ZAMAR-267256 format. One record per residue: residue number from 1; residue in three letters; x, y, z of N, C-alpha, C in turn. Coordinates in steps of 0.2 Angstrom, whole numbers, plus 5000, padded with zeros to 4 digits. Example, Ala and Ser with C-alpha at 12.3 -4.5 7.8 and 13.67 -1.06 7.14 Angstrom:
2
PT     k     r    nxx    nyy    nzz   caxx   cayy   cazz    cxx    cyy    czz
PT     1   ala   5066   4972   5039   5062   4978   5039   5066   4984   5039
PT     2   ser   5064   4989   5035   5068   4995   5036   5064   5000   5039
REM end
This chain:
255
PT     k     r    nxx    nyy    nzz   caxx   cayy   cazz    cxx    cyy    czz
PT     1   met   4899   4995   5103   4902   4991   5100   4899   4982   5101
PT     2   asn   4900   4980   5096   4897   4971   5096   4905   4969   5098
PT     3   asp   4908   4965   5101   4915   4963   5103   4917   4958   5098
PT     4   asp   4912   4953   5094   4914   4949   5090   4914   4952   5082
PT     5   arg   4910   4958   5081   4910   4959   5073   4913   4966   5072
PT     6   leu   4918   4966   5069   4923   4971   5067   4918   4978   5064
PT     7   tyr   4918   4984   5068   4914   4990   5067   4914   4991   5059
PT     8   his   4918   4991   5057   4920   4993   5049   4919   4989   5042
PT     9   leu   4924   4986   5047   4926   4978   5040   4920   4974   5042
PT    10   asp   4914   4973   5048   4910   4970   5045   4908   4962   5048
PT    11   phe   4915   4960   5050   4912   4954   5050   4916   4951   5056
PT    12   asn   4915   4946   5057   4917   4940   5064   4923   4937   5064
PT    13   his   4927   4942   5069   4934   4943   5067   4935   4937   5073
PT    14   arg   4933   4936   5075   4935   4928   5080   4932   4923   5077
PT    15   glu   4929   4922   5071   4926   4917   5066   4932   4917   5061
PT    16   ile   4934   4923   5059   4936   4922   5052   4945   4925   5055
PT    17   arg   4950   4924   5054   4956   4924   5057   4963   4924   5050
PT    18   ser   4966   4928   5050   4973   4926   5043   4979   4930   5049
PT    19   lys   4983   4926   5044   4988   4931   5047   4993   4935   5043
PT    20   leu   4991   4936   5038   4994   4941   5032   4988   4946   5028
PT    21   ala   4988   4950   5027   4984   4956   5023   4986   4958   5018
PT    22   ile   4983   4958   5011   4986   4961   5007   4980   4969   5006
PT    23   leu   4985   4974   5007   4979   4980   5006   4978   4986   5000
PT    24   pro   4974   4983   4994   4973   4987   4989   4970   4993   4991
PT    25   gly   4971   4999   4986   4967   5003   4989   4961   5003   4986
PT    26   asp   4960   5002   4980   4951   5003   4976   4949   4995   4976
PT    27   pro   4943   4995   4981   4939   4991   4980   4936   4986   4975
PT    28   gly   4936   4989   4969   4937   4986   4965   4944   4980   4962
PT    29   arg   4949   4980   4964   4953   4976   4962   4956   4971   4967
PT    30   val   4949   4971   4972   4950   4964   4977   4949   4958   4974
PT    31   glu   4945   4957   4971   4943   4950   4968   4947   4947   4962
PT    32   ser   4951   4953   4959   4957   4950   4954   4963   4949   4959
PT    33   ile   4964   4953   4965   4970   4950   4968   4968   4943   4971
PT    34   ala   4962   4942   4974   4961   4935   4976   4964   4930   4971
PT    35   glu   4959   4931   4966   4960   4924   4960   4969   4923   4960
PT    36   his   4973   4927   4962   4980   4924   4964   4980   4919   4971
PT    37   phe   4976   4917   4973   4978   4914   4979   4971   4907   4977
PT    38   thr   4971   4903   4983   4967   4895   4981   4960   4899   4985
PT    39   asp   4954   4895   4983   4949   4896   4986   4946   4904   4990
PT    40   pro   4948   4906   4985   4944   4914   4985   4937   4914   4988
PT    41   val   4935   4918   4992   4929   4921   4994   4926   4927   4998
PT    42   arg   4921   4931   4996   4921   4936   4998   4919   4936   5006
PT    43   val   4922   4938   5011   4921   4940   5018   4916   4944   5019
PT    44   ala   4915   4953   5016   4911   4954   5018   4913   4963   5013
PT    45   tyr   4908   4965   5014   4911   4973   5009   4903   4978   5015
PT    46   asn   4908   4982   5016   4906   4987   5020   4909   4994   5017
PT    47   arg   4906   5000   5016   4909   5007   5014   4914   5004   5008
PT    48   glu   4919   5007   5010   4928   5007   5007   4930   5000   5006
PT    49   phe   4928   4995   5010   4931   4989   5013   4928   4982   5009
PT    50   asn   4930   4981   5006   4930   4977   5001   4935   4969   5006
PT    51   val   4930   4966   5006   4937   4960   5010   4934   4954   5008
PT    52   trp   4939   4951   5005   4940   4943   5003   4946   4938   5007
PT    53   arg   4944   4934   5006   4949   4928   5011   4952   4921   5005
PT    54   ala   4956   4919   5005   4959   4915   5002   4965   4913   5006
PT    55   tyr   4969   4907   5002   4974   4902   5004   4979   4904   5001
PT    56   ala   4985   4903   5002   4990   4904   4998   4995   4898   4997
PT    57   asp   4991   4893   4995   4996   4886   4993   4985   4880   4993
PT    58   gly   4987   4877   4990   4982   4871   4987   4976   4869   4993
PT    59   thr   4981   4869   4999   4977   4866   5007   4973   4873   5009
PT    60   arg   4967   4869   5014   4963   4875   5018   4965   4876   5023
PT    61   asp   4974   4877   5025   4976   4877   5031   4977   4886   5033
PT    62   glu   4974   4886   5039   4973   4892   5043   4979   4896   5042
PT    63   asp   4985   4892   5044   4989   4896   5043   4993   4899   5037
PT    64   lys   4989   4897   5032   4990   4899   5025   4985   4902   5022
PT    65   ser   4981   4906   5028   4975   4909   5023   4977   4917   5024
PT    66   val   4975   4920   5018   4977   4926   5018   4971   4932   5016
PT    67   phe   4970   4939   5020   4964   4942   5018   4967   4947   5012
PT    68   ile   4962   4949   5009   4963   4956   5004   4957   4960   5005
PT    69   cys   4961   4967   5006   4956   4972   5009   4957   4977   5005
PT    70   ser   4952   4980   5002   4951   4988   5000   4953   4993   5006
PT    71   thr   4957   4997   5006   4957   5003   5011   4953   5009   5008
PT    72   gly   4952   5011   5004   4948   5018   5001   4955   5022   5000
PT    73   ile   4953   5028   5000   4960   5034   4997   4963   5037   5003
PT    74   gly   4968   5036   5003   4970   5041   5011   4972   5035   5018
PT    75   gly   4975   5040   5023   4978   5039   5027   4972   5034   5032
PT    76   pro   4966   5040   5034   4961   5036   5039   4959   5030   5040
PT    77   ser   4957   5030   5032   4955   5022   5031   4957   5016   5031
PT    78   ala   4966   5018   5029   4968   5014   5029   4972   5011   5036
PT    79   ala   4970   5017   5040   4972   5014   5047   4967   5013   5050
PT    80   ile   4961   5013   5051   4955   5010   5052   4957   4999   5050
PT    81   ala   4957   4999   5042   4958   4995   5039   4963   4989   5043
PT    82   val   4970   4993   5045   4975   4990   5048   4974   4987   5053
PT    83   glu   4970   4993   5059   4967   4992   5066   4963   4984   5066
PT    84   glu   4959   4983   5062   4954   4978   5062   4955   4972   5060
PT    85   leu   4961   4973   5055   4962   4966   5052   4966   4963   5058
PT    86   tyr   4970   4970   5062   4973   4965   5067   4970   4962   5072
PT    87   met   4966   4964   5073   4960   4962   5079   4959   4954   5075
PT    88   ala   4959   4953   5070   4956   4948   5066   4965   4943   5065
PT    89   gly   4968   4945   5067   4974   4940   5069   4981   4941   5065
PT    90   val   4980   4947   5059   4986   4949   5056   4991   4951   5059
PT    91   arg   4997   4950   5059   5002   4954   5060   5006   4953   5053
PT    92   thr   5006   4954   5047   5009   4956   5041   5004   4960   5037
PT    93   phe   5007   4963   5034   5003   4970   5029   5007   4969   5022
PT    94   ile   5004   4970   5017   5006   4972   5011   5003   4977   5007
PT    95   arg   5004   4983   5005   5002   4987   5002   5003   4987   4997
PT    96   val   4997   4986   4990   4998   4987   4984   4994   4989   4980
PT    97   gly   4995   4996   4977   4993   5002   4975   4996   5006   4969
PT    98   thr   4994   5012   4968   4998   5015   4962   5001   5020   4967
PT    99   cys   5006   5025   4960   5010   5031   4963   5012   5034   4956
PT   100   gly   5011   5041   4958   5017   5043   4953   5022   5046   4954
PT   101   ala   5027   5046   4949   5033   5045   4951   5037   5053   4949
PT   102   met   5044   5052   4953   5045   5058   4955   5051   5059   4950
PT   103   gln   5056   5054   4949   5062   5055   4946   5063   5052   4941
PT   104   thr   5066   5057   4936   5065   5055   4927   5066   5048   4925
PT   105   asp   5072   5046   4927   5074   5037   4926   5068   5033   4929
PT   106   ile   5063   5034   4931   5058   5030   4932   5052   5029   4929
PT   107   met   5052   5023   4923   5044   5024   4918   5037   5022   4921
PT   108   ser   5034   5027   4918   5027   5022   4918   5027   5014   4916
PT   109   gly   5023   5010   4923   5024   5006   4921   5027   5000   4926
PT   110   asp   5032   5004   4927   5037   5002   4934   5034   4999   4938
PT   111   val   5037   4996   4942   5035   4995   4951   5042   4999   4956
PT   112   ile   5038   5000   4962   5041   5004   4967   5042   5000   4972
PT   113   ile   5045   4997   4977   5046   4993   4982   5046   5001   4987
PT   114   ala   5044   5002   4992   5045   5007   4998   5047   5005   5003
PT   115   ser   5055   5009   5004   5058   5004   5009   5057   5009   5015
PT   116   ala   5054   5015   5013   5050   5021   5020   5045   5025   5017
PT   117   ala   5042   5030   5019   5039   5036   5018   5039   5042   5021
PT   118   val   5037   5047   5017   5039   5053   5019   5032   5057   5021
PT   119   arg   5034   5057   5028   5025   5059   5033   5021   5064   5031
PT   120   gln   5020   5067   5028   5017   5074   5025   5011   5071   5025
PT   121   glu   5009   5070   5029   5000   5068   5031   4998   5067   5036
PT   122   gly   4991   5068   5039   4989   5068   5046   4988   5062   5051
PT   123   thr   4988   5056   5046   4983   5050   5050   4989   5049   5055
PT   124   ala   4997   5049   5053   5001   5047   5059   5004   5051   5063
PT   125   leu   5002   5057   5062   5001   5060   5067   4997   5057   5073
PT   126   gln   4992   5054   5075   4988   5052   5079   4992   5047   5083
PT   127   tyr   4997   5046   5079   5000   5037   5081   5008   5038   5085
PT   128   ala   5011   5044   5082   5019   5046   5083   5021   5052   5083
PT   129   pro   5026   5054   5086   5028   5059   5084   5031   5061   5078
PT   130   val   5029   5068   5075   5032   5070   5067   5038   5066   5067
PT   131   glu   5044   5066   5072   5051   5064   5072   5051   5056   5067
PT   132   phe   5046   5052   5071   5046   5043   5069   5048   5042   5062
PT   133   pro   5053   5040   5060   5049   5037   5054   5045   5032   5051
PT   134   ala   5041   5032   5047   5039   5029   5042   5041   5023   5040
PT   135   cys   5044   5017   5043   5047   5014   5039   5044   5005   5036
PT   136   ala   5048   5003   5032   5045   4998   5029   5048   4991   5033
PT   137   asp   5047   4985   5035   5049   4979   5037   5054   4977   5034
PT   138   phe   5060   4975   5037   5062   4973   5031   5062   4966   5028
PT   139   asp   5060   4962   5032   5058   4955   5030   5052   4955   5023
PT   140   val   5050   4958   5026   5045   4961   5020   5046   4963   5014
PT   141   thr   5050   4969   5015   5051   4971   5008   5056   4967   5003
PT   142   ser   5060   4962   5007   5065   4960   5004   5061   4954   5001
PT   143   ala   5056   4951   5003   5052   4947   5000   5048   4950   4993
PT   144   leu   5048   4957   4994   5043   4960   4987   5050   4961   4982
PT   145   val   5056   4962   4982   5061   4964   4978   5062   4956   4976
PT   146   lys   5064   4949   4979   5063   4945   4978   5059   4942   4972
PT   147   ala   5052   4942   4976   5046   4942   4970   5047   4945   4962
PT   148   ala   5049   4953   4964   5050   4956   4960   5055   4954   4953
PT   149   asp   5060   4953   4957   5067   4948   4955   5064   4943   4948
PT   150   thr   5062   4938   4952   5060   4931   4951   5055   4932   4946
PT   151   leu   5049   4937   4945   5045   4939   4940   5047   4941   4936
PT   152   asn   5055   4943   4937   5058   4949   4931   5054   4955   4928
PT   153   ile   5050   4960   4935   5048   4964   4933   5053   4969   4935
PT   154   arg   5054   4978   4931   5056   4982   4934   5056   4987   4939
PT   155   arg   5060   4987   4943   5059   4991   4950   5063   4993   4953
PT   156   his   5061   4998   4957   5065   5002   4962   5062   5002   4968
PT   157   ile   5068   5004   4972   5067   5001   4979   5070   5010   4985
PT   158   gly   5065   5012   4987   5068   5018   4989   5062   5021   4994
PT   159   val   5062   5029   4998   5056   5032   4996   5053   5034   4996
PT   160   val   5046   5035   4996   5040   5037   4993   5039   5043   4999
PT   161   gln   5034   5048   4995   5030   5054   4998   5023   5052   4999
PT   162   cys   5021   5054   5007   5015   5050   5009   5010   5059   5007
PT   163   lys   5004   5060   5004   5001   5065   5006   4994   5063   5007
PT   164   asp   4990   5068   5007   4983   5070   5010   4979   5071   5005
PT   165   ser   4982   5076   5001   4978   5079   4995   4981   5076   4987
PT   166   phe   4976   5074   4984   4977   5072   4978   4980   5078   4973
PT   167   tyr   4975   5084   4973   4976   5088   4970   4978   5095   4972
PT   168   gly   4982   5093   4978   4986   5097   4982   4995   5094   4978
PT   169   gln   4995   5089   4975   4999   5087   4970   5000   5090   4965
PT   170   his   4991   5088   4960   4993   5088   4954   4989   5096   4952
PT   171   ser   4988   5100   4957   4987   5107   4956   4989   5112   4962
PT   172   pro   4997   5111   4962   4998   5115   4969   4997   5122   4966
PT   173   glu   4998   5124   4962   4998   5131   4960   4992   5134   4962
PT   174   arg   4986   5132   4961   4980   5137   4965   4977   5135   4973
PT   175   met   4984   5132   4976   4980   5131   4982   4987   5138   4986
PT   176   pro   4980   5138   4991   4982   5145   4996   4991   5142   4999
PT   177   val   4993   5138   4998   4999   5136   5003   5005   5134   4995
PT   178   ser   5001   5137   4992   5007   5136   4984   5015   5135   4987
PT   179   tyr   5016   5139   4988   5023   5139   4991   5026   5135   4995
PT   180   glu   5022   5131   4999   5025   5128   5004   5025   5121   4999
PT   181   leu   5020   5121   4997   5020   5112   4992   5025   5111   4987
PT   182   gly   5026   5119   4985   5031   5119   4980   5039   5118   4983
PT   183   gln   5041   5121   4986   5046   5119   4992   5047   5114   4993
PT   184   lys   5044   5110   4997   5044   5105   5000   5042   5099   4992
PT   185   trp   5040   5099   4986   5042   5094   4981   5048   5096   4978
PT   186   asp   5050   5102   4978   5057   5101   4978   5062   5096   4981
PT   187   ala   5061   5100   4987   5065   5094   4994   5064   5089   4991
PT   188   trp   5060   5085   4990   5060   5077   4991   5062   5075   4983
PT   189   lys   5063   5079   4979   5065   5076   4973   5071   5077   4973
PT   190   lys   5074   5082   4975   5084   5082   4977   5085   5077   4983
PT   191   leu   5082   5074   4987   5084   5070   4992   5083   5063   4989
PT   192   gly   5079   5062   4981   5079   5053   4979   5072   5051   4983
PT   193   val   5066   5055   4983   5060   5052   4983   5057   5050   4976
PT   194   leu   5055   5044   4978   5055   5040   4971   5047   5041   4969
PT   195   ala   5042   5043   4973   5038   5043   4970   5033   5047   4975
PT   196   ser   5024   5047   4972   5021   5048   4976   5016   5045   4979
PT   197   glu   5012   5044   4983   5005   5042   4986   5003   5044   4990
PT   198   met   4997   5041   4996   4992   5043   5001   4990   5037   5005
PT   199   glu   4993   5032   5005   4991   5028   5012   4999   5025   5014
PT   200   ser   5003   5024   5012   5012   5019   5015   5012   5023   5021
PT   201   ala   5013   5028   5023   5015   5033   5029   5011   5030   5035
PT   202   ala   5004   5031   5033   5000   5030   5038   4999   5021   5039
PT   203   ile   5000   5019   5035   5002   5011   5036   5008   5008   5041
PT   204   tyr   5012   5010   5038   5019   5009   5041   5020   5012   5050
PT   205   thr   5017   5017   5051   5014   5022   5057   5012   5017   5062
PT   206   val   5004   5014   5059   5001   5011   5062   5004   5003   5063
PT   207   cys   5007   4998   5058   5010   4995   5062   5015   4995   5065
PT   208   ala   5019   4998   5066   5024   5000   5071   5021   5002   5077
PT   209   ser   5017   5006   5079   5010   5003   5086   5008   4997   5089
PT   210   leu   5008   4994   5081   5005   4988   5084   5010   4982   5084
PT   211   lys   5016   4985   5082   5022   4979   5082   5021   4973   5077
PT   212   cys   5017   4975   5073   5018   4972   5066   5024   4973   5062
PT   213   arg   5021   4970   5055   5025   4971   5049   5024   4972   5043
PT   214   ala   5023   4978   5038   5022   4979   5036   5027   4983   5028
PT   215   gly   5023   4980   5021   5028   4984   5016   5024   4985   5010
PT   216   cys   5025   4989   5006   5023   4993   4998   5024   4990   4992
PT   217   val   5021   4989   4990   5022   4989   4981   5018   4993   4977
PT   218   leu   5021   4995   4974   5017   5002   4969   5018   5002   4962
PT   219   his   5014   5002   4959   5013   5004   4950   5011   5010   4949
PT   220   val   5018   5013   4945   5019   5018   4942   5013   5020   4937
PT   221   val   5010   5024   4937   5006   5027   4933   5008   5028   4928
PT   222   trp   5011   5035   4930   5013   5041   4927   5019   5045   4930
PT   223   asn   5023   5049   4927   5028   5053   4930   5027   5061   4928
PT   224   gln   5025   5064   4932   5024   5072   4930   5031   5073   4929
PT   225   glu   5037   5072   4933   5043   5075   4931   5047   5074   4923
PT   226   arg   5043   5068   4921   5045   5066   4912   5041   5070   4911
PT   227   ala   5036   5072   4910   5032   5076   4909   5033   5083   4906
PT   228   ala   5034   5086   4913   5036   5093   4915   5044   5096   4909
PT   229   ala   5047   5086   4907   5054   5089   4907   5054   5086   4898
PT   230   gly   5046   5085   4895   5046   5083   4887   5046   5077   4887
PT   231   leu   5049   5073   4891   5050   5066   4890   5044   5061   4888
PT   232   asp   5045   5057   4887   5041   5052   4885   5038   5048   4891
PT   233   asn   5030   5048   4891   5027   5048   4896   5020   5045   4897
PT   234   pro   5019   5039   4896   5012   5036   4893   5009   5034   4900
PT   235   glu   5001   5035   4901   4998   5034   4907   4994   5028   4908
PT   236   ile   4999   5022   4911   4998   5016   4911   4995   5013   4919
PT   237   his   4988   5010   4915   4984   5008   4924   4984   5003   4924
PT   238   asp   4987   4997   4921   4987   4990   4923   4993   4989   4927
PT   239   thr   4988   4986   4934   4992   4986   4938   4995   4979   4939
PT   240   ser   4996   4975   4934   4995   4967   4937   5003   4966   4938
PT   241   ser   5008   4968   4937   5014   4968   4940   5016   4970   4946
PT   242   ala   5013   4973   4948   5012   4975   4957   5008   4971   4960
PT   243   val   5004   4967   4958   4999   4963   4960   5002   4955   4961
PT   244   lys   5006   4953   4955   5009   4949   4955   5013   4950   4960
PT   245   cys   5017   4955   4963   5024   4955   4965   5019   4955   4973
PT   246   ala   5015   4957   4974   5014   4956   4981   5010   4951   4982
PT   247   ala   5006   4945   4978   5005   4940   4979   5010   4935   4980
PT   248   leu   5013   4934   4974   5019   4930   4978   5024   4934   4983
PT   249   ala   5027   4938   4984   5029   4939   4991   5025   4937   4998
PT   250   ala   5018   4937   4996   5014   4934   5002   5016   4927   5003
PT   251   lys   5013   4924   4997   5015   4918   4999   5023   4914   5001
PT   252   met   5026   4919   4998   5034   4919   5002   5034   4918   5010
PT   253   leu   5030   4924   5012   5032   4926   5017   5028   4923   5024
PT   254   leu   5023   4919   5021   5018   4910   5023   5022   4902   5022
PT   255   gly   5028   4906   5019   5030   4897   5019   5029   4893   5015
REM end
């Protein structure tokens, strides 16, 4: 492998560096997130990794530069993004993504700030024993909370569940292990878990292994528990509130 060029992200990490990265899952959201910063420019686009770089203020101060890098879906590719961005100088990571809520008081369009994640996925097992908790950094989480409150965004703070199978959540009854999926889902609900998504546990655990900071803000697309209870449950795909929250928190953290 080329020592200068990142294997998957496909740019020269010795020439292009930043201290903070925002990690959406969808490559299609990267450019619109980058537009919340100054002088955005694409760095590379390889596989699921669409990488842009911008600045947190009007100056071109390298210490205020930000990567916006898509991770694709799931823990394996998210872990690759974190590992290679770390090589490019990143020490603070903010995931901004989507989720499905699990508690009936959470509405579509709300924002969830994940203080920790249930490790019901496989990637983190390659980094830490299953007993190790996947936790967000306090300072990053505090910045996300402050940003949400500054922007007057309805938010919830707490634990989310991280999984590897989208359809294992949405069609558990047809899975050979439906008994296990159902029992654990009920347990997560009783324990107050707020939502289900697919990347946070891997990001938190990889960052712990690298001694980096990480946080996560999620847009609630819908709530299957509200649907099951016959409650109002529109499907909302506008992620702008979560994006604005992540961008403002990034600027706060960079000073």
